[in-house]
N, C-alpha and C positions, 0 to 999 in steps of 0.2 A: 504492499500499500503507499509507496514512494521511499521505504523505510530499509537500510540493509539488518539484513538478521546476523547479529554477533553468533559466534562460532556454541555450541553447545545450548541456543534458548530453545526454547519450549512455547510454541506457538498453539493458541487453541483457535479453535472455529466453530463458529453456530450455525447447525442446519439444522432443518424441518425432515419430518419425517409422518411419510403417508400412510396409507392404507395398502399400495402399492394395486398389484392386477386383482388381488383378492376381492378389492371396494366392487366392481364392476361386479351387477347383478342383471338378470334379464327381467322381462314384466313378470307378475303373478310368482315371487319368492318371498319379497317379506309378507309373512302372513301370521307371523306370532306376536301376541302380545306378553308387553310386560307389566310391571306395577303402574296403574292407571288411580287418578280419581279420579271414582266416576259416582256418583247416588240420587234416583231416583224417591222421589219423595212423593208419590202418591198415594190413595185411599189403602190403595192395595197391595201388601205385602209381597204376594206374590207373582201379584203381573210385574211389581219394583222388582225383582230378584231375575225373572225372563225379559227382563229389559237390559237389565247391568250383564247376563247371560250372553244375551244376541251381539256383544260388539265384539266386532270383525274388522280386520284391518286389509290391504292388497295393494300392491306397488302397480299402479294401471303404466307406467312407462318406467323403462330399464334407467336405472343407475347406473350412466358411464361415463367416464373422466378420468379413474386410477388410471397411474402410472409407476411402474416400476423408479428405482432409482438409476438416474440420470449414468451414464459408462465416464470411466475418469477422463475420454476426449472429450464426452457433453459438458462435464465440467469445468475443464481446462478451456473453453471456448464460452459457454456464458463469464467465466471471473474475466476475462480480457471483455468483453462487451459492460459488463456490471460495471467494471472499470472506470469506463470512456463515459457510460450512460449518465451519469451523476442525478438521477432520476428525473432525467426528461426525457425526452422523445423527438428526437431531429432527424433521429436518421435510421436506417430501418433494421439496423444491429439494435440502434435503442431500442426501439419497441419492440425487438425479440426478446431482450436481455428482461425487458421491463416484465415483458408479459411469463416469461417463466422464473421471474419470482413473485408470480400473485398471489397471493395466501389461497392455502389449497381446499383451505372452507368453500371458495368458488369452483374452483373445477378444475380439470388440466389438462389440457391437452393432448397426443400422444406425439403431433406429429406437424407441426409447424411451417407455412412457409409465407412470409410477407415481400411484397411487390410495393412500389410507388409508383403510380402515374399521374399525373398533373395534381399534386397533392391531394389523392386518394391512397388510402393505403388500405390495399387489398390486401386481407390477411384468409390465409385459406388453414384450414384445421381437420383432422380428424381425429376417432379419439379409439382406444383396446376395446373387445369384446370381452365377454365373462370368460373369453377361452386363450385369451390374448391377442385373438387376431386382429390385424386391423381395420377398423369397420367406418364408413362415412353417415351411420347413425349418429349422428349429434344432437345433442339436446339443443331448443334454442335457449333454454338458460343458462347455458357454459355459452353459449355464443353471446347471450348479452352481457351478460356479467363479463367476457374479457373487453365488447367496446364500454362499458362504465366505467371498468377499473385502467383501461388506455385513456380514457378522453380527460381522465384529473392529470394529464403530464405532456397530450400533444402540444401543437402548436398551432396556434391559434387557427390559423387557416388549413389545416391538415381535416378530413373527410375519413373516418373511420368506418372496414367493412366488413364484417366478418362472415367468410360465408364456409360449406363443406367441400372440401379436395374431393379427390376419384378418390378409391380404391379400387386399383387394375385387378385381378384375381390371373394367375395364370397355372401353365400345365406346360410339365418338359417332358418327350420323346427322347432318351438317348438312346444311342448301339456302340456297344466299343468292342476290341475283338480282346481276347486276354487269354493270358497262358493258358495250355492245359492244362498245369498242374494245380492251377489255384482251383481253388474250392469257389464255383458261379455263384451260389447265393450269398457270399461273404462279402463277395464283390460287388453285390449290387446294392446290400446294406450301405455299404460306404459308401458308394457315390449317390445313393438317397440321402444320406445323411450329409455329405460335404454340401451339396449342392443343396439344401435344402437350409442349411446356416448359412453361406454362403448370401442366398435369398430372404433371410428369415428379417420379419419387421422390425426387432430391435436392433438390426445394423441398418436400414436404410432412410436418407430422407426423402421427402417428396419434393419433387423433380429428377428424380439419381436415376440416372442414365441403365440397363444392362451390355455390357458386355461380353457379348457369348466368348473369345478369344479369351477371357479371363474364367466362365466359366468348363472351358475347354482343359484351359492348364491346372481346374482344382482335380478335375477326373483323369486328367494324363501322370496325374503325381499321386492317382493311387495306387498300392504294391496292386503288381499283377497286369497293370492296362497297358497293353502296346498296342494300341491305336483307338481313334474315336469314328466311326464313319457315319455314325449321324447325329443330328442334336437339331430338333425343332421345337420351337417354343407355337404352345394355340391358346387364346383367349379366354377363358369361363365367363360366362353371364347369364344369368340369373340362375332360378331357384334357391338351394343353398349358394349360390354365389355374388359377390356383389355385380349390380347391373350397369357400370360403369366399364366400358369399352377404350381401351387404346387408341391413340391418333393417326398408331402408323395403321400403314396398307395391308390388309390382307391376301397371300396367296392362294389362300380358301376359303370364301367368303362361309362354306358351311360349316366348314369344323371349326373357322377360325385360327388360323396356320397364321402369324403372323412374317410378314417379312420385313424383315431387317434390314439396314442400310449400311452398308461399311463394320457391317458385325457387331452392329451394335440397334437395342431396341432402344429408342429414347422414349423420355418422361418428357411429358410440359408440368410445368413450375406449380400444378394444380393436382398433377395427378403423382402414386407411387405406387408399384410392384410390389406380390406379395405372392409365396403360394399356400393359399387356406388351407391345405390339404395333403401335407408331403407325401405320404405313404402309397397313396392313390395320384396322387396328379404326379409325381416323380416317375413314371414307365421306364424301366434299362431291361433291354434284350442285348445278351451278351453273346460272341461266340467264341468260342472255346480255336487256338492257334494250334493248327495238325504241323507235323512235319512236315513237308513235299520234295519226292522223288523226280528230279529232272534226267530226262533222257534222250 
């Protein structure tokens, strides 16, 4: 904070801790009542008791907005932004720093992207659902809380707009050739886990592109993989998936196979990619390498 620490100094850091992803709940989940001060003073004791015992509760809207602790890299970025912001919003980084420090009782977006267009501050957010996946089901309460909170720090001529970003679900088909001595099932599991980790929503940000060369490198580094013969990416839409679609063109509109550009699947600032169900949406087919005799 502007001072150089001397050797063997002790640095105290104060931070807030929330409930994390476990605080996210779906609808019709909160239905147990604790201690309630509820009295009915009618003329009939039986009716009074019946009324008191009939009290029920239920959440008709999902409780979404909790997030786990930020990574070390995220904390490093937040600290630098916070130091330069000085409790005022002048740059886009200032707005992001202030938003990240918004009191937890107002909620917390999972991912944030902020751009400025002619003094209009466009804020795109998404939340985590109860399973830890990204969802564009963001409550109006959270969006209103963000707008109200940032209005205390914005410049006089800035207009704040809080919108929901697009979560785009993907599926990947991978074909590889492996050594004949390798266990196919083990290789498949390794590939699925490594690709799922690369596309884990915790590791990705809004507007972040997918580089297929990086996925190929991850697969190629798995033990026993000789070569990669196929890598196709599909957009999963509707049903148990998000309704959002990529802005990329399709090679096949029926299967929604995405056509990469320069081996890259690009994302707009308001888009974020994820694989919602890695165990079924990452498909790996393997072929064992056999020795060949030439004559």
